[in-house]
C-alpha positions in Angstrom: -54.5 -16.8 -47.6 -56.4 -13.7 -49.4 -59.7 -14.0 -50.9 -61.0 -12.3 -53.9 -64.1 -9.5 -52.9 -66.1 -9.6 -55.7 -68.8 -6.5 -56.1 -67.9 -7.8 -59.7 -68.2 -10.6 -60.5 -64.6 -12.3 -61.9 -64.7 -15.9 -62.6 -61.3 -16.6 -61.5 -61.7 -20.0 -62.3 -61.1 -19.4 -65.5 -58.1 -16.9 -65.3 -55.2 -18.2 -67.0 -52.2 -16.0 -68.0 -52.1 -12.7 -66.3 -50.1 -9.6 -67.6 -49.0 -6.5 -65.3 -48.4 -3.7 -67.3 -45.6 -1.1 -64.9 -44.7 2.2 -66.4 -41.3 1.6 -64.2 -40.4 -0.6 -61.5 -42.3 -0.2 -58.4 -45.7 0.4 -59.7 -46.5 -3.2 -59.8 -46.1 -3.6 -56.4 -47.8 -0.4 -55.2 -50.7 -0.8 -57.8 -51.2 -4.6 -57.4 -48.1 -6.6 -55.6 -50.8 -8.2 -53.3 -52.8 -9.2 -55.7 -49.7 -10.4 -57.8 -49.1 -13.0 -54.5 -52.6 -13.7 -54.7 -52.9 -14.9 -57.9 -50.2 -16.4 -57.6 -51.3 -18.8 -55.3 -54.2 -19.5 -57.0 -52.0 -20.9 -59.7 -52.1 -18.7 -61.9 -48.8 -18.0 -64.3 -48.2 -13.9 -63.8 -45.7 -12.0 -65.8 -45.3 -8.1 -65.4 -44.0 -6.1 -68.7 -42.2 -3.3 -67.7 -42.2 0.3 -70.4 -39.2 1.8 -68.9 -37.1 2.6 -65.8 -36.6 5.3 -64.3 -33.3 7.0 -66.0 -30.8 8.5 -64.6 -27.6 7.5 -61.8 -28.9 4.3 -61.7 -28.4 1.8 -64.8 -31.3 -0.4 -66.3 -29.2 -3.0 -64.8 -29.1 -2.1 -61.5 -33.1 -1.8 -62.0 -32.8 -5.9 -63.4 -31.1 -6.7 -60.7 -33.8 -5.1 -58.1 -37.1 -6.7 -60.3 -35.5 -9.7 -59.8 -35.2 -9.7 -56.2 -38.4 -8.5 -56.2 -40.2 -11.3 -58.7 -38.8 -14.1 -56.7 -40.0 -12.4 -53.5 -44.1 -12.0 -55.3 -43.7 -15.6 -57.1 -44.4 -15.2 -60.4 -43.1 -16.0 -63.5 -41.2 -13.9 -66.1 -40.3 -10.3 -65.8 -40.0 -8.4 -69.4 -38.0 -5.1 -69.9 -39.3 -2.3 -72.9 -36.6 0.5 -73.7 -40.0 3.7 -73.3 -38.4 6.6 -72.0 -39.9 7.1 -68.1 -41.8 10.4 -68.6 -42.3 10.5 -71.7 -45.0 7.8 -72.6 -47.8 9.7 -74.0 -45.0 10.8 -76.8 -45.4 7.2 -77.5 -49.3 6.0 -77.1 -49.7 4.8 -80.9 -46.4 2.5 -81.1 -47.2 1.0 -77.6 -50.4 0.7 -78.4 -49.6 -1.4 -81.5 -46.4 -3.2 -80.2 -48.6 -3.9 -76.7 -51.8 -5.1 -79.4 -48.8 -7.7 -81.0 -47.7 -8.8 -77.5 -50.8 -9.7 -75.8 -51.8 -11.1 -79.1 -49.2 -13.3 -79.3 -48.7 -14.2 -75.4 -52.3 -15.7 -75.2 -53.0 -13.4 -72.2 -56.3 -13.6 -70.0 -56.5 -10.3 -68.0 -54.6 -7.4 -68.1 -53.7 -4.8 -64.9 -52.7 -2.0 -66.0 -52.7 2.1 -65.1 -55.8 3.4 -64.5 -56.2 6.2 -67.5 -56.9 9.0 -64.4 -53.9 8.1 -61.9 -51.6 11.0 -60.6 -49.2 10.1 -63.0 -48.7 11.0 -66.5 -46.9 7.7 -67.7 -49.9 6.0 -66.0 -52.7 8.0 -67.7 -50.6 7.2 -71.0 -50.7 3.8 -70.4 -54.5 3.6 -69.1 -55.5 5.2 -72.1 -54.0 2.9 -74.1 -55.4 0.4 -72.6 -58.7 1.7 -72.8 -58.3 1.5 -76.7 -57.2 -2.0 -76.3 -60.2 -3.2 -74.4 -62.2 -2.2 -77.6 -60.3 -3.6 -79.9 -59.2 -7.0 -77.9 -62.5 -8.2 -76.6 -63.0 -10.5 -74.8 -59.9 -10.0 -72.7 -59.8 -8.8 -69.7 -58.7 -5.2 -68.8 -58.3 -4.1 -65.3 -57.3 -0.7 -63.8 -55.1 -0.4 -61.1 -54.2 2.4 -59.4 -50.6 3.6 -57.8 -50.8 7.3 -56.9 -54.6 7.9 -56.3 -57.8 6.4 -55.2 -60.3 4.6 -57.8 -63.4 3.4 -56.9 -62.9 -0.2 -57.5 -65.6 -2.1 -58.6 -63.6 -6.1 -56.8 -61.3 -5.6 -54.4 -58.8 -8.1 -53.3 -57.8 -8.7 -49.3 -54.2 -8.2 -49.6 -53.8 -8.5 -45.6 -51.1 -10.9 -44.9 -48.9 -9.5 -48.1 -48.8 -5.8 -46.6 -45.3 -7.1 -44.9 -43.6 -8.6 -48.5 -45.0 -5.4 -49.8 -43.1 -2.9 -47.6 -39.8 -5.5 -48.0 -40.2 -5.8 -51.3 -40.6 -1.4 -51.8 -37.4 -1.4 -49.7 -35.6 -3.4 -52.3 -37.3 -0.8 -54.8 -35.8 2.7 -52.7 -31.9 1.9 -53.2 -32.7 3.0 -56.6 -35.7 5.9 -56.3 -36.3 8.3 -53.1 -40.1 8.3 -54.8 -40.3 4.8 -53.9 -39.9 5.5 -50.5 -42.0 8.0 -50.2 -45.2 6.9 -52.1 -45.2 3.5 -49.4 -47.0 5.6 -46.8 -49.5 7.0 -49.1 -50.2 3.4 -51.4 -50.7 2.0 -47.6 -52.9 4.0 -46.5 -55.4 4.4 -49.7 -55.4 0.3 -49.4 -56.9 1.3 -45.8 -59.1 3.7 -47.0 -60.8 1.5 -49.4 -61.7 -0.9 -46.1 -63.6 2.0 -45.0 -65.4 2.8 -48.6 -66.4 -0.8 -48.7 -67.1 -1.7 -45.2 -64.9 -4.7 -45.3 -63.7 -6.5 -42.2 -59.8 -6.7 -44.5 -57.4 -4.7 -43.1 -55.8 -4.0 -46.5 -56.6 -4.5 -50.0 -56.6 -3.5 -53.1 -59.4 -2.2 -55.9 -59.5 -2.3 -59.0 -62.0 -1.6 -62.1 -62.4 -4.3 -64.5 -64.1 -2.6 -67.2 -67.0 -3.3 -68.9 -67.6 -5.3 -72.7 -68.1 -1.9 -74.4 -66.6 0.6 -71.5 -65.0 3.3 -73.9 -63.0 6.3 -71.9 -66.2 8.7 -71.9 -67.9 6.0 -70.0 -64.7 5.2 -67.6 -65.4 8.8 -66.5 -69.3 8.4 -66.1 -68.3 5.5 -64.2 -66.2 6.9 -61.3 -67.9 9.8 -61.2 -71.2 8.0 -60.5 -69.9 5.6 -58.0 -68.8 9.3 -55.7 -71.6 10.7 -55.6 -73.2 7.5 -55.2 -71.0 7.5 -52.3 -71.1 10.7 -50.8 -71.5 9.4 -47.0 -68.6 7.0 -47.6 -66.7 10.0 -48.9 -67.2 12.2 -45.8 -64.9 9.6 -44.9 -62.7 9.8 -47.2 -62.0 14.3 -46.2 -60.7 12.2 -42.7 -58.9 10.2 -44.0 -57.0 12.6 -46.5 -57.0 14.7 -43.4 -54.4 11.4 -41.8 -52.6 11.7 -45.5 -51.7 15.4 -45.1 -50.4 13.7 -41.6 -48.6 11.4 -43.1 -47.1 13.8 -45.5 -46.2 16.1 -43.5 -43.8 13.3 -41.6 -42.6 12.3 -44.4 -41.5 16.2 -44.9 -40.4 16.3 -41.0 -38.5 12.7 -41.6 -37.2 13.9 -45.3 -35.9 17.9 -43.6 -34.1 15.5 -40.4 -32.7 13.6 -42.6 -30.8 17.0 -44.7 -30.2 18.0 -40.9 -28.1 14.6 -40.3 -26.2 15.1 -43.7 -25.3 18.3 -43.1 -24.2 17.7 -39.3 -22.5 14.6 -40.9 -20.9 16.9 -44.4 -19.4 19.4 -41.1 -18.3 16.5 -38.8 -16.4 15.1 -42.0 -15.1 18.8 -42.2 -14.1 18.8 -39.7 -12.3 16.1 -39.3 -10.4 17.0 -42.5 -9.3 20.4 -40.9 -8.3 18.3 -37.7 -6.3 15.8 -40.0 -4.2 19.4 -42.3 -3.6 20.6 -39.2 -1.7 17.7 -37.6 -0.2 17.2 -40.9 0.8 20.8 -40.3 2.0 20.4 -36.9 3.6 17.1 -37.7 5.8 19.5 -40.9 6.7 21.7 -38.4 7.8 18.9 -35.9 10.0 17.8 -38.1 11.7 21.1 -39.4 12.3 21.9 -36.0 14.0 18.5 -35.1 15.9 19.5 -38.7 16.8 22.8 -37.1 17.8 21.3 -34.0 20.2 18.6 -35.5 21.2 21.5 -37.6 21.9 23.3 -34.4 23.5 20.5 -32.4 25.7 19.8 -36.0 26.9 23.3 -36.4 27.9 23.4 -32.0 29.2 19.8 -32.4 32.3 21.6 -35.6 32.8 24.9 -33.7 33.9 22.3 -29.8 36.4 20.4 -32.6 38.4 23.7 -33.6 37.8 25.1 -30.1 39.9 21.6 -29.0 42.3 21.8 -31.5 43.0 25.4 -31.4 42.4 26.0 -27.6 46.6 25.1 -26.0 47.8 27.5 -29.0 45.5 30.2 -28.0 45.9 30.1 -24.3 50.0 29.7 -24.7 49.6 33.3 -27.2 48.0 34.7 -24.0 49.8 33.7 -21.3 53.4 34.1 -23.3 
């Protein structure tokens, strides 16, 4: 079973209800999928709130089906879907703050896991800002940042090594609707491995969180992050090496994409070749049918000519002989 690696006090025994806020399906899995499974095994009531989906050609119903499958794999109790537009959450920060305030007070949530305010994706940053404000407004509720697309210097960490296979399987379910999730898979697991280098733990993979202090606002969160980076200068020397690994992984993914494009092009050419062959065969069949028809017409005319000849040959011969 996974374990909580404490660098900061986190009284897990007092936590009963946990809410994971995910801007889109997949963020909950990439950011804290192993921790969700860990909390479920600890007997916590875990729910996930999805603020939007990816939109595009895939319907909300398609995403709901995928989320349901992933929910069963992770074992959490409830998934809720709001209808905010993806990639535009920063335009709705005020309404989101009010709606989340009402929601959290109504549900009696003890711990909220939300995207980090300095994450790479704009939607994640927007929700991080909203949750920073809620953290002050709704004290003593506990808020913790997770990261989806970037490293965070966490002050508590959860060993999720035993859940990595489950996470990867769940990622493949989501990747049927979004190539972005598939591409993020390797980066995400690499960040988790990198966390092991930074904090010197024996765990192969674990997820890091920033548990917000009672009075932290946005500026104090930035100070914490920057202070941690300077304090860990030697460890971040390792980061430069791991960052190089990220580039290698990224290049490998690029080559994989290029190979996939080439395979797609080859498949398209094969399809065109087959269509041309099929068209040629159809034309050949039509031509053969026309030849057969002409032969039939020719044979019919020759037969009629022979009938006329046999009828008239005696008369013609008698005239010629006499």
